[in-house]
N, C-alpha and C positions, 0 to 999 in steps of 0.2 A: 751770718753766712750759713751756720748750721740749719737755721730755720728755712732758708731758701732751698738748701739741698734736700731737706726732708719733704718740702712741698713738691719739688719736682719728682721725687721718688714716688710719692703717693699718686701723682697724676699718671705716671707711667704704669703703675700697677693696675689702676682703674680702667685702662684702655681695653676694649673688647677685641682681642686678637682672633683672626680667622685662619684656618688651615688653607682654605682656597679663597684668594682675594677676588676671584672672578665671579663669585656668587654673592648675593646680598646676605647680610648678617642675620636677618630674620626671615623665617618661612622657607628655609632650605629644604626641609623635609617634604614640602608640598610640591617641589619641582619634579617634573617627570623627566627621567633620564632615557635617552635613546642611544643606540649604538650603530656605528657605521660598519660593523663586522658583517661580511657577506655570508649568507647561509644559502646553500644550494638546495632549493625545494622545487620539485617539478610543478609547473603551472597546471591549474585545474583544467581538465578537458571534459571528462564525463565520469560520474560515479553513479552507481545503481544501488538501489535498496529493494529487496524482495520481501513482500509481506506474506504472512501466513494465510491459509485459506479461510480463516475465520474473520479476516478484516473486511469491513464493508464501508466505513466512513473514515476519512482522514481528517482528524480534528485540527491539527496544527503541525507546523514544521519548525524545528529549532536548529539554528546553525551556531556552532561554537567556534570562535576564531581567536587568533593570537594577535595582539597589537605589536607595534614596533618596540615597545619597552618590555616585551615578553609576558605581559599580563594577559589573562584569559577573560573573555567576555562572550556573551551570546545574545542572539536576537531571534525572536519567534514571529511567525505569521499565523493568524487564525484562519482556517479554511472552512471546515465543515462540509466537504464535498464527498459524494460517493466515490468509491474506488473499486476497480476491478483487480483483484489480487493476482490474477493470471499474468498481468503486465507489470514489469518492474517500474519503480519510480526513479527518475533521473534528476541529477543535479549537475548543472553545467553553466558555463558562461558563453553567451552568444553575442557576437559583435554584428551579426547580420540583421538584427532587429526582429520584430514579431510580425508575422504575416497576418494582417487584419482582414483579409478577404474571407467572406463567409464560405463555409464548407457546403458542398452540395449534399442533399439528403439522399442516402443510399437505401435502396430497397433491401429488406431482410431476405437473405438467401439461405435456404435450408439444404442440408445434405442428408441423405438417407443413411442411417447407421445400423438399422436392423429391421427385419420384417418377415412376416409369413403371409399367406393368402388373405387372411381375415384381419390383419393388423400390421401397421408399419410405423416406424419411429424415425423422426427427422429432427436434427438439432441445428441450432444457429447461436453460437456464443452462449448466452445465458437463457436460451429458450429451448424447449423440447416440445415437439408437436407429435401427438399420437393420432394417427389416422385410422379410424375404425367405425363400423356401424354398430358395434356392440356397446351396451350401456355399462358405464362404470358403476360398480356397486359401492366400492370404498377405496380410499387411498390413505396411506399413513407413512410416517418417516421412521426409519430405524438407523442406529449408529453402529460403528465398528464392524464393517465399514459403513460409511454414510450411504444410505440407499432409500429409494422410494418404492413402496409396495403398492401395486394397483391390481384390483380384482375386477374382472369384466364378466358379465353374464353371457354364458354360452355353454351348451352341452357339446363337448368335443372329446375325442379320445385320440390324443397324439402323444408322441414321445417328447420327453423334455428337450427344450431348446436352450442353447447357451451360445453367446457370442462375445468375444473380447473386442474392444474398440480402442484404437489409438488416436491421439491428437483430437480429443473430443472431451466435452464436459461429462459425457457418459462414458464410463470405462468398461462396463460389462452389462449385458442384458440376459436375463434368464427367464424362461417361461415354463410353467408346468400346469397341468390340468387337474381340476378337482370336480367333485360332484356338483353340477349345475353352474360352474364358473371356471375360469382359468386365471392364473395369477402371473403377473409380470413383475420382476424385481429389477430395478434400474439402479445400478451402482454408479456413484458420482466421484469426481476427482477431488472433492474437498467438502467443506462444511457449508451447508446452504439452508435457508428457509425457502419456502416456495408458495406460490399461489397458482391455482388451477382454475381454468374456466372452459366451458363447453363452447365449441363453435360448430359450424355447419358440417365439418369433415371429421370431427372427433373432439380432442381435448388439447388444450394448450397450457403448458407449464412454464411459468416464469420463475427463475431461480434468483434469490436475493442474497 
């Protein structure tokens, strides 16, 4: 009788008891837990990111998100596209779909930002057109503030010219005369590289 009682006692001790009988005894640590608790979070409408004036290429975009179980993960998309830092980047959810209709090609429209009788400046987004019959001797870039200096060949004797410009890539234009040439200083609204080419009416600057 004592042997039977001891055998039953050993069997009961060897049983694998669990605190929660609704989960399997092995692998409980691998089970993801979720919660039905309601959290009041505003739905995403539109968020914006503004880039500095030195930005030129957007390499990738990374989104960090929270799962139902509270864990944090992230996903990235590689882009490698050029970007205009003047315009903000948007992140939003759109249920209306994407408009796949091709956009019509618009002609470049220039607006006059400064000028005298012998030279005029026109801008359009990232372009600057200098209309003049005078030959450009040299051009170079200076910083603090970011500005382009252009020297044109002409013997003139005029007072210094200066003009502030709003809502333009060009913020200020200054002109002064020297012996045998005059100098134009074009201040810009940010950091740029540029390329210049001669055309039939003068010179065209493309800012990069």
